[in-house]
C-alpha positions in Angstrom: 89.7 -177.8 -13.5 89.7 -180.1 -17.1 86.6 -181.4 -16.4 84.9 -177.4 -15.8 86.4 -177.0 -19.2 84.9 -180.2 -20.6 80.9 -179.0 -18.5 82.0 -175.2 -20.2 82.2 -176.3 -23.5 79.2 -179.0 -23.1 77.1 -176.7 -21.8 78.5 -174.1 -24.8 77.6 -177.1 -27.5 73.9 -177.3 -26.5 73.0 -174.1 -26.2 74.9 -173.8 -30.2 72.4 -176.2 -31.2 69.1 -174.6 -29.6 70.1 -171.7 -30.7 70.0 -172.6 -34.8 69.2 -171.0 -37.3 68.0 -170.9 -40.9 71.0 -169.5 -43.2 70.0 -165.4 -43.8 69.5 -165.2 -48.1 67.6 -165.7 -50.5 65.4 -168.6 -51.5 64.4 -170.4 -54.0 60.3 -171.0 -53.7 58.4 -172.4 -56.6 54.4 -173.3 -55.5 51.5 -175.0 -56.5 48.6 -174.0 -55.9 45.1 -175.6 -57.1 44.3 -172.8 -59.7 48.1 -171.5 -59.8 51.4 -170.9 -59.3 54.2 -169.5 -58.5 58.2 -169.6 -59.0 60.2 -167.2 -57.5 62.7 -166.0 -54.8 62.6 -164.4 -51.5 65.2 -163.0 -49.2 64.4 -163.9 -45.6 66.1 -162.6 -43.2 65.5 -163.9 -39.2 66.3 -161.0 -37.1 63.4 -158.8 -39.4 60.3 -159.5 -37.4 58.6 -160.3 -40.6 61.5 -163.2 -41.8 61.1 -161.9 -45.5 62.4 -159.0 -46.9 62.5 -158.6 -50.6 60.2 -161.2 -53.0 60.8 -161.2 -56.8 58.8 -163.7 -58.7 56.1 -164.5 -60.7 52.7 -165.8 -60.8 50.4 -167.7 -62.8 46.7 -168.3 -62.1 43.8 -169.4 -64.0 42.8 -165.8 -64.2 46.5 -163.9 -65.2 50.0 -163.6 -65.2 51.0 -161.8 -61.9 54.6 -160.2 -61.6 54.9 -161.0 -57.2 57.1 -158.2 -56.3 55.7 -156.7 -53.0 55.7 -158.0 -49.1 52.3 -157.0 -48.2 52.7 -157.3 -44.1 56.2 -154.9 -44.6 53.6 -151.7 -45.0 51.7 -153.5 -41.8 52.6 -151.9 -38.9 52.6 -155.2 -36.9 54.3 -158.8 -37.5 52.0 -161.7 -38.3 52.3 -165.4 -38.1 51.4 -165.1 -41.9 52.7 -163.3 -45.2 51.3 -161.6 -47.5 53.5 -161.6 -50.9 51.3 -160.3 -53.7 51.8 -157.6 -56.6 52.2 -153.9 -56.5 49.5 -152.6 -58.5 49.5 -149.1 -60.4 46.0 -148.3 -60.7 45.8 -148.9 -56.9 48.9 -147.0 -55.1 49.1 -149.3 -52.2 46.7 -151.5 -53.3 47.6 -154.8 -55.2 45.0 -157.9 -57.0 46.9 -160.8 -56.9 49.4 -163.1 -53.3 49.2 -165.3 -51.4 49.1 -166.2 -48.0 52.8 -168.1 -46.4 53.4 -169.2 -42.5 56.7 -170.1 -43.1 58.6 -172.2 -40.6 62.2 -171.7 -39.1 62.9 -175.4 -39.9 66.9 -174.6 -38.7 68.7 -175.5 -41.0 66.2 -174.8 -43.5 62.9 -172.8 -44.0 59.8 -174.7 -44.5 55.8 -173.6 -44.7 52.7 -174.8 -41.7 51.2 -176.7 -44.4 48.4 -177.1 -41.6 46.4 -173.7 -42.1 45.7 -171.7 -44.8 48.9 -171.2 -47.3 45.9 -170.2 -49.8 46.1 -168.5 -53.3 44.2 -165.3 -53.5 43.6 -163.1 -57.2 41.3 -160.0 -57.0 41.9 -158.9 -60.9 39.3 -157.5 -62.5 37.9 -161.0 -64.4 35.0 -161.6 -61.8 34.4 -164.8 -63.6 36.6 -166.3 -61.7 35.8 -164.5 -58.1 32.4 -165.5 -57.8 31.8 -168.4 -57.7 35.6 -168.5 -54.9 38.0 -170.5 -56.7 40.5 -167.5 -56.6 39.2 -166.9 -53.2 42.2 -169.0 -51.3 43.0 -171.3 -53.7 44.6 -174.0 -51.2 48.4 -174.9 -51.3 48.4 -178.3 -52.9 52.8 -178.7 -53.1 55.8 -176.1 -52.6 59.3 -176.2 -52.4 62.3 -174.1 -50.8 66.2 -174.2 -51.8 68.4 -171.7 -50.2 69.6 -169.6 -53.0 72.9 -167.9 -52.6 72.1 -167.9 -48.6 74.4 -166.2 -47.0 75.4 -168.4 -43.6 75.6 -165.8 -40.2 77.5 -166.8 -37.5 74.9 -168.0 -33.7 76.3 -167.2 -31.2 76.0 -170.4 -29.3 79.0 -171.2 -31.8 80.9 -168.1 -31.8 80.8 -168.7 -27.4 82.1 -172.2 -28.1 85.0 -171.0 -30.6 85.8 -169.0 -27.8 85.7 -171.0 -24.8 88.4 -173.5 -26.6 91.2 -171.2 -27.0 90.9 -170.3 -23.6 91.0 -173.4 -22.3 94.5 -173.7 -24.1 95.1 -170.9 -23.2 96.2 -172.3 -19.2 97.9 -175.3 -20.7 100.2 -173.2 -22.5 100.9 -170.9 -19.8 102.1 -174.3 -17.7 103.9 -175.8 -20.1 105.8 -172.7 -21.1 106.4 -172.3 -17.4 108.8 -175.9 -16.7 
């Protein structure tokens, strides 16, 4: 019987390791492209098909400084592998004129970016001097840093099952000891 309990606990432990996910909550993002940089935070929710549900920060590029406050994907009906973070443009309701793509990776305990694909910076502002030669049309990502900023840990189902199984495994032992 002890062997059965030990095997169940081992299996549950392995399942909990496979199901790890980055904590849900706010993350600080500092990113640098060839022609600009962003500093701000985003809200990550692994249960959302869009993964990033809120953003708040400032994009400074060679054409302008822009408040980034919109997750474009939330307005799009279909989740994509990428997330586009942009500004809200009051002159163009529903539109934007600056932003950047992120290919977010959940690394289990933290978040990262897939740097093998484009995480480009775009700025379609009224300053076409920078747009026409293609300078701000997919400016390449040079570096980034993502750090937790008050993320709340979410208990994983496998971990909860592990604790439950451990508690249940102790019940028969206590009954036998009480019956002696």
